[in-house]
N, C-alpha and C positions, 0 to 999 in steps of 0.2 A: 734574236739568236746570236750567241757569241761565237766568233770564229775560232775554230781549233787552230793550233799552231802547225800541225801536220795532219795528213790523211793516213788513217790506218790502212792495213791491207784490205780489210773488209770494206772500208769507205771507197777504196779504189775499185774494188770489184763492183760495188753498187753503181759508182759513177760510170764505169765502163759499160755496164749493162744498160744504163739509161741512154748513154750516147749512141748505142747501137740499136736502140728500141724504136718502135713505131711512134713513140711520143716525140721524137726529135725529127727535124726536117731531113729530106734527102740530102746526101753529101755532108752530113755532120761528121766531124773528125772522130777518129778512134781515140781512145785514151792515150795511146803511144804517140799519135800525131799531136795531140794536145801538149804532151810533155816536150816534144821538139819545138813546137810553136812557142810555148811559154819560155823555153830556154832562149830562143832568139829575141823574144820581146823584153825579157828582163835585162838584156844587154843593150837594148836600143838606146841611141843617144838622146831621144826624147820619149817621154811616156806615151803609150798608146792607151786611149781611154777604154774603160771596161766595156762600154757599149759597143765599141768598135771591134775589140777582140772577141767578144761574145758572139757578135753577128758573124764573124769569120768562122768561128768554131761551129756554129749552128747553120751551116749550109749557105752562108752569105747574106742572110736576112735575120733581123732581130725579131723573134716571135713576140706576140702581144703579151704573153705571160710565160715566165720561166719559174719553175718551182723554186722556192726560196732555198731549200736545202741543197738543191743541185747547183744553184748560183754560188752559194757560200762554199760548196766543195770545190768548185772551179777557182774561186778567189783564193781559197786556202792553198790549193796546188800551185797557183801562180806565185803566191808569197813564199811558199816552201822552196820552190826552185830558185827564187831570188835570194833567199837566205843561203842556199847551198852555193850559189855562184859568188856571192859577195862576202860571206862570213865563214861558212863551214868547209868550203872546198867542194867543187862540183865533180861528180862522177857520172858517167853515162849510165842509164838504166841497165841492170844486169841482164835483162831480156834481149839486149842487142847482140845476139850471137850471130856469127857469120855462118851461113849454110854453104857447105862445100859444093852443092849443086848451085853454082853461083847465080844462075838466072832467078832462082827463088828469092834472092835478096832484093829484087826489084819488083816483086809482086805485091799487089794490094793485100793487106793483112799480115805481111811479114813485118816483124818489129823494126828491122833496119829501114825498110822502105817507109813505113809509117812515121818513124821518128824524123828521118831526113826530109820527108815531104812536109811535115809540120814545121821543121826548122826553116826550110826554104820559103814557106808562106809567111812565116814570122819575119824573117830577114828581109823579105821583099818590101817591108815598110821603110827601109832605110839604106839597104846595101847599094843599090844602083846610084842613088844620089851621092853617096860618098865616093864611089868609084868614078863617077862622071866628073867629080870636082878635083881629081888627082891626075897628073900625067901618068901614062902607062909605064914609064921607066922609073917611077918613084918606088922606093923600097916598100913603103906601106901599101901602095897599090898592089904590088906583087904578093905581099904577105897576106893582105886581107882577101885578095882573090883566091889564094891557095886555101885559106881557112874556110871561106864560103864554099868553094868547090868540094873540099873534103867532107864538110858536114852536111852537104846537100846531095852528095854523089849518088846515093841509092834512091833518090826521089824519082828518077826518070831514067830508064835504061837507054833510050835513044840519045839523051843528052850525055850519058856516060860513054856511050860508044863514040860520040863526036869528040869528047875530051880525049879519049884514048887515041883516036885518029890524029888529032891535032898534036898531041904529045909524042906521037910516033912510037907508042909503046907496043902496039900490035896485038897484045893478048889481053882481052877484057878481064878474063878470069884472074890472071896474075895481078894485073893492075888493081882490080877490085879488092883483092886481099891486102895489097899494100896500103890502099886508101883506108880500109877498115882498121888496120893496125895504127894508122896515124890519128884516127878520130879522138881517142882519149886525150892526147896532148893538145890538139887543136881546141877541143871543147874546154879544157882546163884554162887556157889562156885567151879564150875568145872575147870575153867582156872587156878585158884590158886592151886588147887589140882594137875593138870597136871604139873605145874611148880615144885611144891615140889617133886612130884614123879619122874619126869625126872631128877632132880638134885640128888636125893637120889640114883637113880638107875644107875647114871653115863651115861645115854643116852645123856646128854648134860652137858657141864661144866658151872659153874656159869658165867664165863667171856663171854662165847658164848651166854648165855641167855641175859646178859646185853647188848650185841651188837645187839640184834634183833631189 
């Protein structure tokens, strides 16, 4: 089967239905979570193997058999997001709208929560290693920490409340809206920031990056 270059809207509907069906394991990602997950992975300083990310998407374990068309759809989506990030220019999915009832943005099933949760799980493959390798007063440490916090903010309400408390902002609703408005800019520059941070932290050498 030849891979398509992009998924059609109908392809996405079918893939979403499969991810949410009884055919997939418990805790399988939603389609929006997969999109956030892949966005983080295509920016990774080192490639994450297909078997590894597929197991993550499918509840943490790789099933004995995954339908070929579903696997190819996921690979196509991964490649499609990679092309957006590195060639076409990345934009967040249009479904990521902010709900004025701000607590809803942190609930399972809400597009913002799902995308941010997927992003956080994808970035977990490399984010902490890079931060651990940099001093906390380093400008890149601060920039990458801010980008990661912004793009994962709606993944967990308790963590968001802690961030607001630490920042001394006081009002989660107001701060959440401000973070939401920052997401497009941080997502557009995230891959370049990962590269710069990974090289500065020594997580990957420049020659290795060029070989990717």
